[in-house]
Legacy VTK file of the C-alpha trace (Angstrom):
# vtk DataFile Version 3.0
C-alpha trace
ASCII
DATASET POLYDATA
POINTS 316 float
-5.453 -37.962 -14.163
-1.169 -38.415 -14.107
-0.290 -34.396 -14.372
2.778 -35.350 -16.572
1.547 -34.028 -19.395
1.152 -30.737 -18.212
5.026 -30.979 -17.849
5.185 -32.252 -22.110
2.812 -29.240 -22.566
4.851 -26.647 -21.065
7.780 -28.156 -22.547
5.890 -28.259 -25.743
4.887 -24.656 -26.190
8.826 -23.546 -25.866
10.068 -25.104 -28.748
7.036 -24.226 -30.437
7.563 -20.731 -29.190
11.414 -21.314 -30.701
11.061 -22.675 -33.907
8.149 -19.813 -33.872
11.021 -16.796 -34.755
13.001 -19.731 -36.692
10.640 -19.699 -39.286
10.400 -15.839 -39.587
14.239 -16.300 -40.510
13.925 -19.238 -42.751
10.698 -18.117 -44.461
12.099 -14.700 -45.259
15.444 -16.260 -47.230
12.665 -18.738 -49.365
10.487 -15.739 -49.729
7.666 -17.567 -50.846
5.325 -19.545 -47.421
4.175 -22.395 -50.295
7.699 -23.533 -50.901
8.612 -23.664 -46.891
5.149 -25.133 -45.952
6.425 -27.936 -48.752
9.865 -28.357 -47.446
8.044 -28.635 -43.995
5.792 -31.999 -45.178
8.666 -33.454 -46.985
10.838 -32.992 -44.615
9.028 -33.583 -40.992
7.387 -36.927 -43.171
11.611 -38.027 -43.922
12.496 -37.947 -40.566
9.366 -39.751 -39.048
10.002 -42.687 -40.838
13.529 -43.196 -39.830
11.984 -43.355 -36.638
9.395 -45.430 -37.702
10.297 -48.224 -39.933
12.808 -49.612 -37.122
9.792 -48.931 -34.778
7.221 -51.331 -36.439
9.784 -54.153 -37.359
10.445 -54.206 -32.831
6.673 -52.945 -31.715
4.373 -53.909 -34.551
1.765 -55.090 -32.053
1.838 -52.150 -29.851
2.297 -49.186 -33.091
-0.971 -51.153 -35.191
-3.059 -51.467 -32.240
-6.752 -49.727 -32.710
-5.564 -48.908 -35.507
-9.160 -49.120 -36.962
-10.619 -47.240 -40.203
-12.995 -45.161 -37.964
-9.789 -44.121 -35.851
-7.835 -43.664 -39.496
-10.496 -41.138 -40.622
-10.483 -39.318 -37.639
-6.591 -38.991 -38.065
-7.526 -38.438 -41.570
-9.878 -35.042 -40.789
-7.170 -34.020 -38.478
-4.494 -33.577 -41.075
-6.269 -31.604 -43.497
-7.493 -28.949 -40.470
-3.821 -28.766 -39.502
-3.218 -28.367 -43.389
-5.321 -25.698 -43.883
-3.921 -24.289 -40.581
-0.226 -24.562 -42.338
-1.145 -22.918 -45.440
-3.148 -19.907 -43.225
-0.187 -19.789 -41.088
1.875 -19.511 -43.449
0.777 -16.452 -45.316
0.422 -14.598 -41.797
3.938 -14.858 -41.112
5.222 -13.767 -44.442
2.807 -10.725 -44.014
2.894 -9.830 -40.766
4.917 -10.351 -37.575
5.540 -12.921 -35.162
4.694 -11.259 -32.417
1.271 -10.572 -33.190
0.850 -13.892 -35.138
2.524 -15.430 -31.627
0.163 -13.916 -29.503
-2.936 -14.768 -31.801
-2.349 -18.331 -32.505
-1.469 -18.776 -28.656
-5.627 -17.764 -28.438
-6.383 -20.575 -29.739
-7.600 -21.983 -26.412
-10.859 -19.217 -26.845
-11.539 -21.854 -29.568
-10.374 -25.189 -28.457
-12.088 -24.227 -24.659
-15.499 -23.821 -26.928
-14.932 -27.117 -28.648
-13.853 -28.590 -25.898
-16.704 -28.369 -23.816
-19.552 -29.078 -27.425
-17.775 -32.209 -28.237
-16.572 -33.677 -24.503
-18.360 -32.258 -22.165
-15.550 -30.888 -20.598
-16.535 -29.208 -17.129
-15.762 -25.663 -18.029
-16.569 -22.886 -15.109
-18.693 -19.717 -15.720
-15.673 -17.949 -13.992
-13.234 -19.201 -16.990
-14.539 -17.208 -19.495
-13.655 -13.926 -17.738
-10.284 -14.965 -17.789
-11.073 -15.744 -21.688
-12.013 -12.426 -21.938
-8.773 -11.093 -20.378
-6.721 -12.979 -22.773
-8.453 -11.952 -25.529
-8.151 -8.444 -24.991
-4.392 -8.756 -24.490
-4.146 -10.084 -28.293
-5.996 -6.785 -28.943
-3.226 -5.424 -27.007
-0.307 -7.154 -28.652
-1.483 -6.507 -31.902
-1.523 -2.993 -32.013
0.334 -0.619 -34.236
0.665 2.918 -34.205
-0.154 3.757 -37.496
-3.411 2.092 -37.774
-6.585 3.716 -36.114
-8.186 1.868 -33.130
-11.008 0.600 -35.376
-8.864 -1.631 -37.834
-6.812 -3.326 -34.897
-10.228 -4.274 -33.143
-11.304 -5.730 -36.402
-8.115 -7.450 -36.350
-6.797 -5.623 -39.650
-3.151 -5.425 -38.785
-0.592 -6.835 -40.496
-1.143 -10.786 -41.284
-3.491 -11.451 -38.708
-6.946 -12.175 -40.722
-4.708 -15.609 -41.429
-3.575 -16.166 -38.122
-7.373 -15.955 -37.154
-8.141 -18.745 -39.847
-4.478 -20.762 -38.696
-5.966 -20.548 -35.151
-9.614 -21.877 -36.363
-8.106 -24.881 -38.252
-5.578 -25.781 -35.489
-7.977 -25.814 -32.921
-10.422 -28.046 -35.200
-7.706 -30.031 -36.052
-6.229 -30.780 -32.288
-10.505 -31.726 -31.429
-10.130 -34.738 -34.044
-6.899 -35.375 -31.886
-8.151 -35.322 -29.056
-11.402 -37.669 -30.213
-8.480 -40.524 -30.699
-7.792 -39.967 -26.963
-4.375 -41.945 -26.910
-6.019 -44.866 -27.755
-4.029 -44.919 -31.702
0.080 -44.761 -30.596
1.014 -41.556 -30.837
4.462 -42.531 -33.822
1.928 -43.613 -35.553
-0.507 -40.822 -35.323
2.124 -38.737 -36.925
3.106 -40.933 -39.811
-0.332 -41.399 -40.797
-1.000 -37.988 -40.501
1.924 -36.680 -42.209
0.585 -38.785 -44.652
-2.267 -37.409 -45.682
-0.813 -33.655 -45.544
1.926 -35.430 -47.652
-0.670 -35.769 -50.079
-2.024 -32.649 -49.488
0.474 -30.580 -50.160
1.654 -32.737 -53.419
-2.378 -32.305 -54.802
-2.828 -28.515 -54.246
0.806 -27.673 -53.998
0.057 -26.218 -58.043
-2.554 -23.641 -57.092
-1.814 -22.550 -53.626
2.111 -21.319 -55.336
0.199 -20.012 -58.737
-2.343 -17.649 -55.607
0.381 -17.139 -52.942
3.859 -18.153 -54.143
5.720 -15.873 -56.387
5.838 -18.430 -58.890
9.432 -19.905 -59.099
10.001 -23.080 -59.697
10.000 -25.713 -56.508
13.685 -27.240 -57.981
15.026 -23.529 -57.269
14.496 -24.041 -53.099
15.560 -27.385 -52.659
18.630 -26.900 -54.431
20.007 -24.976 -52.057
21.865 -26.625 -49.231
21.640 -23.897 -47.571
17.605 -23.447 -47.228
17.894 -27.074 -46.608
19.954 -27.472 -43.743
17.939 -24.300 -42.189
14.550 -26.056 -43.348
15.865 -28.990 -41.671
16.367 -27.481 -38.272
13.293 -25.768 -38.238
11.639 -29.554 -38.744
13.542 -31.521 -35.931
12.173 -28.236 -33.699
8.096 -28.937 -34.882
8.697 -32.954 -34.413
9.609 -33.211 -31.091
7.023 -30.828 -30.362
4.502 -32.532 -32.069
5.519 -35.555 -29.668
5.192 -33.707 -26.790
1.568 -31.708 -27.522
0.586 -34.852 -29.540
-0.034 -36.881 -25.799
-0.990 -33.566 -23.344
-3.731 -33.000 -25.816
-4.952 -36.876 -26.013
-5.406 -36.198 -22.144
-7.039 -32.583 -21.541
-7.475 -30.629 -25.225
-8.436 -27.815 -22.945
-5.262 -27.608 -20.229
-3.046 -28.284 -22.868
-4.485 -25.468 -25.491
-4.802 -22.879 -22.022
-0.682 -23.638 -21.666
-0.312 -23.635 -25.244
-1.733 -19.542 -24.749
2.155 -19.114 -22.887
3.645 -19.446 -26.586
2.978 -15.886 -27.080
4.232 -14.332 -23.963
7.090 -16.769 -24.621
7.600 -15.001 -28.181
7.274 -11.746 -27.073
10.140 -11.782 -24.522
12.304 -14.091 -27.464
11.623 -10.975 -29.910
12.764 -8.564 -26.803
16.032 -9.896 -26.969
16.471 -10.504 -30.996
15.151 -7.102 -31.593
18.211 -5.414 -29.641
20.394 -6.383 -33.465
18.770 -3.586 -35.603
19.584 -5.814 -38.899
16.847 -8.488 -37.701
13.902 -5.678 -37.113
14.860 -5.272 -40.754
13.854 -9.084 -41.529
11.167 -9.662 -39.186
9.834 -6.527 -39.745
9.276 -5.490 -35.997
8.128 -2.704 -34.767
9.962 -0.933 -31.608
8.946 2.214 -30.930
8.213 2.819 -26.994
4.897 3.522 -27.219
3.792 -0.158 -29.332
6.482 -2.250 -26.847
4.915 -0.592 -23.245
0.958 -1.377 -24.884
2.696 -4.942 -26.529
4.058 -5.674 -23.084
1.318 -4.569 -20.923
-0.471 -7.169 -23.027
1.691 -9.949 -22.433
1.252 -8.996 -18.702
-2.905 -9.423 -18.977
-2.441 -13.006 -20.808
-0.336 -14.646 -18.392
-2.736 -13.025 -15.591
-5.466 -14.667 -17.978
-3.696 -17.964 -18.440
-3.289 -18.307 -14.842
-6.820 -17.800 -13.904
-8.275 -20.042 -16.556
-5.634 -23.029 -15.019
-6.629 -22.379 -11.884
-10.973 -22.496 -12.184
-9.599 -26.237 -14.045
-8.323 -27.796 -11.355
LINES 1 317
316 0 1 2 3 4 5 6 7 8 9 10 11 12 13 14 15 16 17 18 19 20 21 22 23 24 25 26 27 28 29 30 31 32 33 34 35 36 37 38 39 40 41 42 43 44 45 46 47 48 49 50 51 52 53 54 55 56 57 58 59 60 61 62 63 64 65 66 67 68 69 70 71 72 73 74 75 76 77 78 79 80 81 82 83 84 85 86 87 88 89 90 91 92 93 94 95 96 97 98 99 100 101 102 103 104 105 106 107 108 109 110 111 112 113 114 115 116 117 118 119 120 121 122 123 124 125 126 127 128 129 130 131 132 133 134 135 136 137 138 139 140 141 142 143 144 145 146 147 148 149 150 151 152 153 154 155 156 157 158 159 160 161 162 163 164 165 166 167 168 169 170 171 172 173 174 175 176 177 178 179 180 181 182 183 184 185 186 187 188 189 190 191 192 193 194 195 196 197 198 199 200 201 202 203 204 205 206 207 208 209 210 211 212 213 214 215 216 217 218 219 220 221 222 223 224 225 226 227 228 229 230 231 232 233 234 235 236 237 238 239 240 241 242 243 244 245 246 247 248 249 250 251 252 253 254 255 256 257 258 259 260 261 262 263 264 265 266 267 268 269 270 271 272 273 274 275 276 277 278 279 280 281 282 283 284 285 286 287 288 289 290 291 292 293 294 295 296 297 298 299 300 301 302 303 304 305 306 307 308 309 310 311 312 313 314 315
């Protein structure tokens, strides 16, 4: 197996980490997680169509290769899982903070490894599970909040944690369906079909979701704001780049790609340390900045790094 997909996975992780932080800034201005989701899906779809239509005219046969009914159904299943993950993620992002969310989302390797073993018989040495436990422990450390008792931290009751955990389960499930395709369908075609299903899902479920989790403001108040649209466009562009890179990598190996994905939490933590030097941004990000919390979270990040590197080494 060529190792090029490992470089793509690292690149995708870096871009996703950057977009994660930026999404909090955009969401703080939109102030509605469902509006944010609607903008992400619609803008992403438009951008992809701009790329896809000319490509279809030039490389139509290649883009439609292996586009069978079973493969389309697998793409549909991945889209529905990712839709549920995105809903959970944005609710968690609104209620919680970026550092905790980043570390929890990146720990999806625990779920993905189990699913890879269950469905694809990917070889997972027994010692690998020791490193998975180390990563799991580091997630708890990064979730530390001084005002919360340890029991609540262990039960994942810190800000937005339960929603982040739901998104981990759904993201991992969506990636399993992507892995089932094994890059049989062209990546660009996969993304267009997936986003088509996502677009139908947000249109269908928008009234219910906005009533339950939004602020009931009309969507036109958000989409009519040019500044918000430009910021959302930048965010979606970053996500689009990351999608291309990680989709190719997942098609080669779900386990290795998701393990590298655990680095998201580390990248986010380092970036947030720099950003939180600005007092005004601390209010937007709602991140604790006391010495005790930073120290515990830093130790958690170090443990996560050791766990991730150890896990990768057992797969070679």
